[in-house]
VOSE-668360 format. One record per residue: x, y, z of N, C-alpha, C, O, CB in turn; residue number from 0; residue in three letters. Coordinates in Angstrom, 2 decimals, decimal comma, padded with zeros to 5 digits. Glycine has a CB too. Example, Ala and Ser with C-alpha at 12.3 -4.5 7.8 and 13.67 -1.06 7.14 Angstrom:
<nodes>
{{013,19 -005,69 007,80} {012,30 -004,50 007,80} {013,20 -003,30 007,80} {014,24 -003,32 008,46} {011,31 -004,47 009,05} 0 'ALA'}
{{012,85 -002,25 007,08} {013,67 -001,06 007,14} {012,90 000,03 007,87} {013,41 001,14 008,04} {014,08 -000,60 005,72} 1 'SER'}
</nodes>
This chain:
<nodes>
{{001,64 -000,37 024,54} {002,70 -000,81 023,66} {003,28 000,40 022,94} {002,54 001,19 022,35} {002,17 -001,85 022,66} 0 'UNK'}
{{004,57 000,55 022,98} {005,26 001,65 022,33} {005,84 001,17 021,01} {006,48 000,12 020,95} {006,36 002,22 023,24} 1 'UNK'}
{{005,62 001,94 019,98} {006,18 001,62 018,67} {007,44 002,45 018,49} {007,43 003,66 018,71} {005,15 001,88 017,52} 2 'UNK'}
{{008,50 001,80 018,08} {009,75 002,50 017,80} {009,93 002,61 016,30} {010,09 001,60 015,61} {010,98 001,77 018,46} 3 'UNK'}
{{009,90 003,82 015,81} {010,07 004,05 014,38} {011,54 004,26 014,08} {012,31 004,62 014,98} {009,24 005,28 013,91} 4 'UNK'}
{{011,95 004,03 012,84} {013,34 004,31 012,47} {013,67 005,77 012,81} {012,81 006,64 012,71} {013,59 004,04 010,94} 5 'UNK'}
{{014,90 006,04 013,22} {015,27 007,39 013,66} {014,93 008,50 012,66} {014,48 009,57 013,06} {016,73 007,44 013,94} 6 'UNK'}
{{015,15 008,26 011,37} {014,89 009,33 010,40} {013,40 009,61 010,20} {013,04 010,61 009,59} {015,52 008,97 009,06} 7 'UNK'}
{{012,53 008,74 010,71} {011,10 009,00 010,62} {010,66 010,06 011,62} {009,52 010,51 011,57} {010,32 007,71 010,86} 8 'UNK'}
{{011,54 010,47 012,51} {011,16 011,48 013,51} {010,80 012,82 012,87} {010,14 013,65 013,49} {012,31 011,68 014,51} 9 'UNK'}
{{011,22 013,01 011,63} {010,87 014,25 010,94} {009,46 014,19 010,34} {008,94 015,21 009,89} {011,89 014,54 009,84} 10 'UNK'}
{{008,85 013,02 010,35} {007,50 012,88 009,80} {006,45 013,16 010,88} {006,61 012,78 012,04} {007,29 011,46 009,23} 11 'UNK'}
{{005,42 013,83 010,48} {004,35 014,15 011,42} {003,48 012,92 011,73} {003,00 012,78 012,86} {003,48 015,27 010,85} 12 'UNK'}
{{003,28 012,03 010,73} {002,44 010,85 010,91} {003,20 009,58 010,53} {002,88 008,95 009,52} {001,16 010,96 010,08} 13 'UNK'}
{{004,19 009,20 011,33} {004,97 008,00 010,98} {004,13 006,72 010,99} {004,45 005,78 010,27} {006,13 007,85 011,94} 14 'UNK'}
{{003,06 006,67 011,78} {002,21 005,48 011,82} {001,50 005,27 010,49} {001,22 004,12 010,12} {001,19 005,60 012,95} 15 'UNK'}
{{001,19 006,35 009,76} {000,57 006,20 008,44} {001,59 005,59 007,47} {001,23 004,75 006,65} {000,05 007,58 007,91} 16 'UNK'}
{{002,82 006,01 007,57} {003,87 005,44 006,73} {004,03 003,95 007,03} {004,17 003,15 006,11} {005,21 006,18 006,95} 17 'UNK'}
{{004,00 003,58 008,30} {004,13 002,18 008,67} {002,97 001,38 008,07} {003,19 000,28 007,55} {004,16 002,02 010,21} 18 'UNK'}
{{001,76 001,90 008,15} {000,61 001,22 007,57} {000,72 001,14 006,05} {000,39 000,12 005,45} {-000,69 001,94 007,97} 19 'UNK'}
{{001,20 002,21 005,44} {001,40 002,23 003,99} {002,37 001,13 003,57} {002,13 000,43 002,59} {001,92 003,61 003,54} 20 'UNK'}
{{003,45 000,99 004,30} {004,42 -000,07 003,99} {003,78 -001,45 004,11} {004,07 -002,35 003,32} {005,64 000,03 004,92} 21 'UNK'}
{{002,91 -001,64 005,09} {002,19 -002,91 005,23} {001,30 -003,17 004,01} {001,29 -004,28 003,47} {001,34 -002,92 006,52} 22 'UNK'}
{{000,57 -002,17 003,59} {-000,29 -002,33 002,43} {000,53 -002,65 001,19} {000,18 -003,55 000,42} {-001,13 -001,06 002,19} 23 'UNK'}
{{001,62 -001,93 000,99} {002,47 -002,18 -000,18} {003,07 -003,57 -000,15} {003,14 -004,25 -001,18} {003,58 -001,13 -000,26} 24 'UNK'}
{{003,50 -004,01 001,02} {004,07 -005,35 001,15} {003,04 -006,40 000,78} {003,35 -007,37 000,08} {004,59 -005,59 002,57} 25 'UNK'}
{{001,81 -006,23 001,25} {000,77 -007,21 000,94} {000,42 -007,19 -000,54} {000,30 -008,25 -001,16} {-000,48 -006,95 001,79} 26 'UNK'}
{{000,25 -006,01 -001,11} {-000,07 -005,92 -002,54} {001,03 -006,53 -003,41} {000,75 -007,10 -004,46} {-000,30 -004,46 -002,94} 27 'UNK'}
{{002,26 -006,41 -002,98} {003,39 -006,91 -003,76} {003,70 -008,37 -003,56} {004,62 -008,90 -004,20} {004,58 -006,13 -003,45} 28 'UNK'}
{{002,98 -009,04 -002,70} {003,25 -010,45 -002,38} {002,06 -011,32 -002,79} {001,06 -011,36 -002,08} {003,55 -010,62 -000,88} 29 'UNK'}
{{002,17 -012,02 -003,92} {001,06 -012,85 -004,37} {000,61 -013,89 -003,34} {-000,58 -014,24 -003,31} {001,44 -013,54 -005,64} 30 'UNK'}
{{001,50 -014,40 -002,52} {001,07 -015,37 -001,51} {000,22 -014,70 -000,43} {-000,66 -015,33 000,15} {002,29 -016,06 -000,87} 31 'UNK'}
{{000,48 -013,42 -000,17} {-000,33 -012,68 000,81} {-001,70 -012,34 000,23} {-002,72 -012,52 000,90} {000,39 -011,39 001,24} 32 'UNK'}
{{-001,74 -011,85 -001,00} {-003,04 -011,50 -001,59} {-003,87 -012,74 -001,89} {-005,10 -012,65 -001,93} {-002,84 -010,68 -002,86} 33 'UNK'}
{{-003,24 -013,88 -002,11} {-004,00 -015,12 -002,32} {-004,84 -015,45 -001,09} {-005,89 -016,07 -001,20} {-003,05 -016,30 -002,64} 34 'UNK'}
{{-004,38 -015,03 000,07} {-005,13 -015,27 001,31} {-006,43 -014,47 001,35} {-007,33 -014,78 002,14} {-004,28 -014,90 002,52} 35 'UNK'}
{{-006,55 -013,46 000,51} {-007,80 -012,70 000,44} {-008,95 -013,64 000,06} {-010,10 -013,41 000,44} {-007,68 -011,53 -000,57} 36 'UNK'}
{{-008,64 -014,68 -000,70} {-009,67 -015,59 -001,18} {-010,04 -016,65 -000,17} {-011,11 -017,26 -000,27} {-009,21 -016,24 -002,45} 37 'UNK'}
{{-009,18 -016,89 000,81} {-009,47 -017,84 001,88} {-008,90 -017,27 003,17} {-007,85 -017,70 003,64} {-008,88 -019,26 001,57} 38 'UNK'}
{{-009,59 -016,31 003,74} {-009,10 -015,62 004,93} {-008,76 -016,56 006,09} {-009,46 -017,54 006,35} {-010,12 -014,62 005,39} 39 'UNK'}
{{-007,68 -016,23 006,75} {-007,22 -016,95 007,92} {-007,55 -016,09 009,14} {-007,06 -014,97 009,25} {-005,69 -017,27 007,84} 40 'UNK'}
{{-008,38 -016,60 010,04} {-008,76 -015,78 011,21} {-007,57 -015,43 012,10} {-007,67 -014,56 012,96} {-009,82 -016,51 012,03} 41 'UNK'}
{{-006,44 -016,10 011,90} {-005,25 -015,83 012,71} {-004,41 -014,67 012,17} {-003,59 -014,10 012,90} {-004,39 -017,07 012,79} 42 'UNK'}
{{-004,61 -014,31 010,91} {-003,73 -013,31 010,31} {-004,47 -012,09 009,81} {-005,66 -012,16 009,49} {-002,96 -013,92 009,18} 43 'UNK'}
{{-003,76 -010,98 009,74} {-004,38 -009,76 009,21} {-004,47 -009,83 007,69} {-003,45 -009,89 007,00} {-003,56 -008,51 009,64} 44 'UNK'}
{{-005,66 -009,81 007,18} {-005,89 -009,83 005,75} {-006,53 -008,50 005,38} {-007,55 -008,10 005,95} {-006,79 -011,04 005,32} 45 'UNK'}
{{-005,92 -007,82 004,44} {-006,40 -006,49 004,08} {-007,57 -006,59 003,11} {-008,67 -006,15 003,44} {-005,27 -005,66 003,48} 46 'UNK'}
{{-007,37 -007,15 001,96} {-008,43 -007,25 000,96} {-008,55 -005,99 000,13} {-008,05 -004,93 000,50} {-009,75 -007,54 001,63} 47 'UNK'}
{{-009,21 -006,12 -001,02} {-009,27 -005,01 -001,97} {-010,12 -003,86 -001,45} {-009,79 -002,70 -001,70} {-009,82 -005,50 -003,29} 48 'UNK'}
{{-011,19 -004,15 -000,74} {-012,05 -003,07 -000,24} {-011,28 -002,16 000,71} {-011,31 -000,93 000,58} {-013,28 -003,66 000,47} 49 'UNK'}
{{-010,59 -002,75 001,67} {-009,81 -001,97 002,62} {-008,66 -001,24 001,91} {-008,30 -000,13 002,28} {-009,27 -002,87 003,74} 50 'UNK'}
{{-008,10 -001,89 000,90} {-007,01 -001,27 000,14} {-007,48 000,01 -000,52} {-006,81 001,04 -000,45} {-006,46 -002,25 -000,92} 51 'UNK'}
{{-008,64 -000,06 -001,17} {-009,17 001,14 -001,82} {-009,49 002,23 -000,81} {-009,21 003,40 -001,06} {-010,43 000,81 -002,63} 52 'UNK'}
{{-010,07 001,87 000,32} {-010,35 002,87 001,34} {-009,05 003,54 001,79} {-009,00 004,76 001,94} {-011,07 002,24 002,55} 53 'UNK'}
{{-008,03 002,75 002,01} {-006,76 003,31 002,49} {-006,15 004,26 001,47} {-005,78 005,39 001,82} {-005,77 002,18 002,80} 54 'UNK'}
{{-006,04 003,83 000,22} {-005,36 004,63 -000,80} {-006,19 005,77 -001,36} {-005,63 006,77 -001,81} {-004,94 003,76 -001,91} 55 'UNK'}
{{-007,52 005,65 -001,36} {-008,34 006,65 -002,03} {-009,25 007,44 -001,11} {-009,61 008,57 -001,44} {-009,16 005,98 -003,07} 56 'UNK'}
{{-009,64 006,88 000,01} {-010,55 007,59 000,91} {-009,83 008,17 002,13} {-010,01 009,33 002,48} {-011,66 006,65 001,37} 57 'UNK'}
{{-009,00 007,33 002,75} {-008,36 007,75 003,99} {-007,20 008,73 003,77} {-007,04 009,68 004,52} {-007,85 006,53 004,73} 58 'UNK'}
{{-006,42 008,49 002,73} {-005,23 009,31 002,45} {-005,12 009,51 000,96} {-005,58 008,68 000,17} {-003,93 008,65 003,01} 59 'UNK'}
{{-004,51 010,63 000,55} {-004,33 010,82 -000,89} {-002,88 010,61 -001,32} {-002,62 010,38 -002,51} {-004,78 012,22 -001,28} 60 'UNK'}
{{-001,95 010,68 -000,41} {-000,53 010,47 -000,71} {-000,04 011,35 -001,85} {000,76 010,92 -002,68} {-000,28 009,01 -001,04} 61 'UNK'}
{{-000,53 012,56 -001,87} {-000,09 013,55 -002,86} {001,12 014,30 -002,29} {001,61 013,98 -001,21} {-001,25 014,54 -003,22} 62 'UNK'}
{{001,57 015,28 -003,03} {002,71 016,08 -002,58} {002,42 016,75 -001,23} {003,35 017,09 -000,50} {003,05 017,15 -003,63} 63 'UNK'}
{{001,15 016,93 -000,91} {000,78 017,51 000,37} {001,14 016,62 001,55} {001,15 017,08 002,70} {-000,68 017,80 000,39} 64 'UNK'}
{{001,42 015,37 001,29} {001,79 014,43 002,36} {003,29 014,43 002,66} {003,75 013,76 003,58} {001,35 013,03 001,99} 65 'UNK'}
{{004,06 015,16 001,87} {005,49 015,25 002,14} {005,68 015,92 003,50} {005,16 017,01 003,76} {006,25 016,04 001,01} 66 'UNK'}
{{006,42 015,25 004,35} {006,62 015,73 005,71} {005,63 015,13 006,70} {005,84 015,19 007,91} {006,51 017,22 005,74} 67 'UNK'}
{{004,56 014,55 006,19} {003,55 013,91 007,05} {003,76 012,40 007,07} {004,01 011,82 008,13} {002,12 014,25 006,57} 68 'UNK'}
{{003,66 011,76 005,91} {003,88 010,32 005,83} {004,86 009,95 004,72} {005,30 008,80 004,63} {002,57 009,60 005,61} 69 'UNK'}
{{005,19 010,91 003,89} {006,14 010,69 002,79} {007,29 011,69 002,91} {007,14 012,77 003,47} {005,44 010,82 001,41} 70 'UNK'}
{{008,44 011,29 002,36} {009,61 012,15 002,45} {009,82 013,07 001,26} {010,32 014,19 001,43} {010,81 011,32 002,64} 71 'UNK'}
{{009,46 012,63 000,05} {009,81 013,44 -001,13} {008,91 013,11 -002,32} {008,05 012,23 -002,25} {011,28 013,21 -001,51} 72 'UNK'}
{{009,12 013,84 -003,40} {008,33 013,68 -004,62} {008,50 012,29 -005,24} {007,56 011,77 -005,86} {008,74 014,75 -005,65} 73 'UNK'}
{{009,66 011,68 -005,08} {009,87 010,33 -005,62} {008,93 009,33 -004,94} {008,39 008,44 -005,59} {011,35 009,89 -005,44} 74 'UNK'}
{{008,74 009,49 -003,65} {007,80 008,62 -002,95} {006,37 008,90 -003,39} {005,57 007,97 -003,55} {007,94 008,81 -001,43} 75 'UNK'}
{{006,03 010,16 -003,58} {004,70 010,52 -004,07} {004,46 009,83 -005,41} {003,39 009,26 -005,64} {004,56 012,06 -004,21} 76 'UNK'}
{{005,44 009,89 -006,31} {005,32 009,28 -007,63} {005,18 007,76 -007,53} {004,42 007,16 -008,29} {006,52 009,64 -008,50} 77 'UNK'}
{{005,91 007,16 -006,61} {005,83 005,70 -006,44} {004,43 005,28 -006,00} {003,90 004,29 -006,50} {006,87 005,22 -005,42} 78 'UNK'}
{{003,85 006,01 -005,08} {002,51 005,69 -004,61} {001,47 006,01 -005,69} {000,49 005,29 -005,84} {002,19 006,47 -003,31} 79 'UNK'}
{{001,70 007,07 -006,45} {000,79 007,40 -007,56} {000,75 006,26 -008,57} {-000,31 005,98 -009,14} {001,22 008,71 -008,25} 80 'UNK'}
{{001,86 005,60 -008,80} {001,89 004,46 -009,73} {001,02 003,31 -009,23} {000,33 002,66 -010,01} {003,32 003,97 -009,93} 81 'UNK'}
{{001,07 003,06 -007,93} {000,23 002,01 -007,35} {-001,24 002,38 -007,51} {-002,06 001,56 -007,92} {000,58 001,79 -005,84} 82 'UNK'}
{{-001,58 003,62 -007,19} {-002,96 004,06 -007,28} {-003,47 004,00 -008,73} {-004,61 003,62 -008,97} {-003,10 005,47 -006,73} 83 'UNK'}
{{-002,63 004,39 -009,68} {-003,03 004,34 -011,08} {-003,29 002,90 -011,52} {-004,24 002,64 -012,25} {-001,95 004,97 -011,97} 84 'UNK'}
{{-002,44 001,97 -011,08} {-002,63 000,57 -011,45} {-003,92 000,02 -010,85} {-004,65 -000,73 -011,50} {-001,43 -000,28 -010,98} 85 'UNK'}
{{-004,21 000,39 -009,61} {-005,47 -000,04 -008,99} {-006,68 000,57 -009,71} {-007,67 -000,12 -009,96} {-005,49 000,36 -007,49} 86 'UNK'}
{{-006,59 001,83 -010,04} {-007,69 002,52 -010,72} {-007,97 001,91 -012,09} {-009,12 001,87 -012,53} {-007,38 004,00 -010,87} 87 'UNK'}
{{-006,92 001,45 -012,77} {-007,10 000,86 -014,10} {-008,02 -000,35 -014,03} {-008,79 -000,59 -014,96} {-005,75 000,46 -014,69} 88 'UNK'}
{{-007,95 -001,10 -012,95} {-008,85 -002,26 -012,79} {-010,21 -001,78 -012,30} {-011,24 -002,26 -012,77} {-008,24 -003,29 -011,80} 89 'UNK'}
{{-010,21 -000,87 -011,37} {-011,46 -000,38 -010,78} {-012,40 000,16 -011,85} {-013,62 -000,04 -011,77} {-011,18 000,69 -009,74} 90 'UNK'}
{{-011,86 000,84 -012,84} {-012,71 001,42 -013,89} {-013,40 000,36 -014,73} {-014,39 000,66 -015,41} {-011,88 002,32 -014,78} 91 'UNK'}
{{-012,90 -000,88 -014,71} {-013,52 -001,94 -015,50} {-014,70 -002,59 -014,78} {-015,55 -003,21 -015,42} {-012,49 -003,01 -015,84} 92 'UNK'}
{{-014,76 -002,43 -013,46} {-015,86 -003,02 -012,70} {-015,80 -002,49 -011,28} {-015,07 -003,03 -010,44} {-015,79 -004,58 -012,71} 93 'UNK'}
{{-016,55 -001,46 -011,01} {-016,50 -000,81 -009,69} {-016,99 -001,70 -008,56} {-016,72 -001,43 -007,39} {-017,32 000,45 -009,72} 94 'UNK'}
{{-017,71 -002,77 -008,88} {-018,21 -003,68 -007,86} {-017,34 -004,92 -007,73} {-017,73 -005,89 -007,07} {-019,64 -004,08 -008,18} 95 'UNK'}
{{-016,17 -004,90 -008,36} {-015,30 -006,07 -008,32} {-014,90 -006,47 -006,91} {-014,62 -005,62 -006,06} {-014,06 -005,82 -009,13} 96 'UNK'}
{{-014,89 -007,77 -006,67} {-014,47 -008,27 -005,36} {-013,00 -008,67 -005,44} {-012,33 -008,45 -006,45} {-015,36 -009,47 -004,91} 97 'UNK'}
{{-012,50 -009,26 -004,35} {-011,10 -009,64 -004,29} {-010,71 -010,53 -005,48} {-009,70 -010,28 -006,13} {-010,81 -010,36 -002,98} 98 'UNK'}
{{-011,51 -011,54 -005,74} {-011,20 -012,48 -006,84} {-011,14 -011,74 -008,18} {-010,24 -011,99 -008,99} {-012,26 -013,60 -006,92} 99 'UNK'}
{{-012,08 -010,84 -008,41} {-012,09 -010,08 -009,67} {-010,76 -009,36 -009,86} {-010,17 -009,42 -010,94} {-013,26 -009,06 -009,68} 100 'UNK'}
{{-010,29 -008,69 -008,82} {-009,04 -007,95 -008,93} {-007,84 -008,87 -009,11} {-007,00 -008,65 -009,99} {-008,84 -007,09 -007,71} 101 'UNK'}
{{-007,76 -009,90 -008,29} {-006,60 -010,79 -008,34} {-006,50 -011,57 -009,64} {-005,40 -011,95 -010,05} {-006,64 -011,76 -007,18} 102 'UNK'}
{{-007,62 -011,81 -010,29} {-007,61 -012,56 -011,55} {-007,63 -011,65 -012,77} {-007,59 -012,13 -013,90} {-008,79 -013,49 -011,60} 103 'UNK'}
{{-007,70 -010,36 -012,56} {-007,76 -009,41 -013,67} {-006,42 -009,38 -014,41} {-005,37 -009,46 -013,78} {-008,12 -007,98 -013,16} 104 'UNK'}
{{-006,45 -009,27 -015,74} {-005,20 -009,22 -016,51} {-004,30 -008,04 -016,13} {-003,09 -008,08 -016,37} {-005,52 -009,14 -017,98} 105 'UNK'}
{{-004,87 -007,00 -015,53} {-004,08 -005,84 -015,14} {-003,60 -005,90 -013,69} {-003,11 -004,90 -013,16} {-004,88 -004,58 -015,35} 106 'UNK'}
{{-003,74 -007,05 -013,03} {-003,28 -007,17 -011,65} {-001,75 -007,15 -011,56} {-001,20 -006,62 -010,60} {-003,82 -008,44 -011,01} 107 'UNK'}
{{-001,07 -007,71 -012,54} {000,40 -007,76 -012,53} {001,02 -006,35 -012,39} {001,98 -006,19 -011,64} {000,93 -008,43 -013,81} 108 'UNK'}
{{000,51 -005,34 -013,09} {001,06 -003,99 -012,88} {000,86 -003,46 -011,46} {001,67 -002,68 -010,97} {000,42 -003,03 -013,86} 109 'UNK'}
{{-000,22 -003,88 -010,78} {-000,43 -003,48 -009,39} {000,69 -004,07 -008,53} {001,30 -003,38 -007,72} {-001,84 -003,96 -008,87} 110 'UNK'}
{{000,94 -005,36 -008,72} {001,98 -006,04 -007,96} {003,34 -005,39 -008,21} {004,07 -005,10 -007,27} {002,03 -007,55 -008,32} 111 'UNK'}
{{003,66 -005,15 -009,46} {004,95 -004,53 -009,80} {005,10 -003,14 -009,20} {006,14 -002,80 -008,65} {005,11 -004,45 -011,31} 112 'UNK'}
{{004,05 -002,35 -009,31} {004,10 -000,99 -008,76} {004,24 -001,03 -007,24} {004,97 -000,22 -006,66} {002,83 -000,20 -009,15} 113 'UNK'}
{{003,55 -001,95 -006,60} {003,64 -002,07 -005,14} {005,04 -002,50 -004,70} {005,57 -001,99 -003,72} {002,59 -003,07 -004,61} 114 'UNK'}
{{005,63 -003,44 -005,43} {006,99 -003,88 -005,10} {007,97 -002,72 -005,25} {008,81 -002,50 -004,38} {007,42 -005,06 -006,02} 115 'UNK'}
{{007,85 -001,98 -006,34} {008,76 -000,83 -006,56} {008,55 000,24 -005,49} {009,52 000,81 -004,98} {008,52 -000,22 -007,97} 116 'UNK'}
{{007,29 000,53 -005,17} {007,01 001,55 -004,15} {007,52 001,11 -002,78} {008,09 001,92 -002,05} {005,50 001,86 -004,08} 117 'UNK'}
{{007,31 -000,14 -002,44} {007,79 -000,64 -001,15} {009,31 -000,53 -001,08} {009,87 -000,11 -000,06} {007,34 -002,10 -000,92} 118 'UNK'}
{{009,98 -000,92 -002,15} {011,45 -000,83 -002,18} {011,90 000,62 -002,03} {012,85 000,91 -001,30} {012,00 -001,43 -003,50} 119 'UNK'}
{{011,22 001,53 -002,72} {011,56 002,96 -002,65} {011,38 003,49 -001,23} {012,28 004,15 -000,70} {010,70 003,77 -003,63} 120 'UNK'}
{{010,24 003,22 -000,63} {009,97 003,74 000,70} {010,84 003,07 001,75} {011,18 003,69 002,76} {008,51 003,57 001,05} 121 'UNK'}
{{011,21 001,82 001,54} {012,01 001,08 002,51} {013,46 001,59 002,60} {014,16 001,29 003,57} {012,02 -000,40 002,15} 122 'UNK'}
{{013,89 002,33 001,61} {015,26 002,88 001,69} {015,38 003,88 002,82} {016,49 004,20 003,25} {015,65 003,55 000,36} 123 'UNK'}
{{014,25 004,37 003,32} {014,25 005,32 004,42} {013,90 004,63 005,75} {013,59 005,30 006,74} {013,26 006,45 004,14} 124 'UNK'}
{{013,97 003,31 005,76} {013,73 002,56 007,00} {012,38 001,89 007,05} {011,42 002,33 006,43} {013,86 003,47 008,18} 125 'UNK'}
{{012,34 000,80 007,81} {011,10 000,06 008,05} {011,05 -000,28 009,54} {012,06 -000,25 010,25} {011,02 -001,25 007,15} 126 'UNK'}
{{009,85 -000,59 009,98} {009,69 -001,02 011,38} {010,31 -002,39 011,53} {010,27 -003,20 010,60} {008,17 -001,04 011,81} 127 'UNK'}
{{010,88 -002,66 012,67} {011,42 -003,99 012,93} {010,73 -004,57 014,16} {010,21 -003,86 015,02} {012,96 -003,95 013,12} 128 'UNK'}
{{010,76 -005,88 014,20} {010,20 -006,55 015,38} {008,83 -006,88 015,28} {008,26 -007,45 016,22} {010,36 -005,79 016,53} 129 'UNK'}
</nodes>
């Protein structure tokens, strides 16, 4: 299967990481998608908080060093940093928190807002279709 990325993504070294990042941001920003974390559907891809933390904190750092690899500019770096900061604010309250803990936490709304803003910012440079 061949993936066709938006034409302007050809300047990125790792466009597949950007595509995955957009998926994570879309899920974090959609309460109906994250609600599925509590009742997983074997038919659909459910990310969950554990995988989210691995993606944002272990697998990639999305710092300025990622410009040209999976991000285009400092504005995108800042947008992703906002998402990570919102996630960390909850993580510091309970490092063993599960999906329910995060979704019901009073600080979950800033995660959703940051993810929506970051997704909108990154989407101005194209998204995968199909």
